[in-house]
N, C-alpha and C positions, 0 to 999 in steps of 0.2 A: 731901145734899151741898149745899154752898153754890154758888151760881151764879157763874161767871166766874173761879174760882180754880184749877180743874183743867185740865190739858192735854187736848187733843182726842184721844180714844181711837178710832182708826179702823182699818179693814182695810188691811194693808200686805203687800207681797210681798218675801220674802227670796230672792235668786237667787245660786246658786253659779256659778263660772266654767265648770263642766262642763255647766250648763244646768238643773240640778235647782232647782225652785222650791217654796217653801212659802208658803201664804197664811195669815196669822194677824192678830191685832189687836195694835196697839202705839201708843204715843204718838209714836214716832219715825217717820220716813218710810220709803219703800222703801229697801232695803239690798242691796248686792252683796258677796259673799264670794269669796275665792280658792279655798277648799277646804271640803268638807263631808264628812259621814260616808259618802256614796255614792262619793266619789272619793279619800278619804284612804287612803294605803297601809297604815296600821295596821289599819283596819277591813276593807279589801278583800283583803288578803293579797298584793297585787301590788307589794310593795316591791322596788325595785331598788337595789343598792349601786353607787354611782358612785365610781370610782377617779379622783380629781382629781389631775392632774399626775403620774400614774404612780407614786404613792407605794408601792404594793404591789410593783411591779416593781423599783423602786430598792432596797427592803428585801431582796427575794429575791436580787438581784445582790450586794448587800453581804454578806449573812449566809448565803447558800447556799440551794439549793432544798429541802433536806431538812427535813421537819417532824416526822419520827419521831425518837424518842429511842433511844439505844443501850442495850441491856440489859447489865447487869453480870453 
């Protein structure tokens, strides 16, 4: 490799907001992320459905509580 044309390849730390850290090598510096595979709801199975502004309740009031279909 030619001298002086390649970026510095050094050890860096990637950190998630939950505290999970990974040490690896990169040309970029240390990075911080909001979510990782240890705390992402898709991977952990702890997904919560959030009803914003009561949309489900408004729908149930408007169209009724029953979700079962009548048999003919």
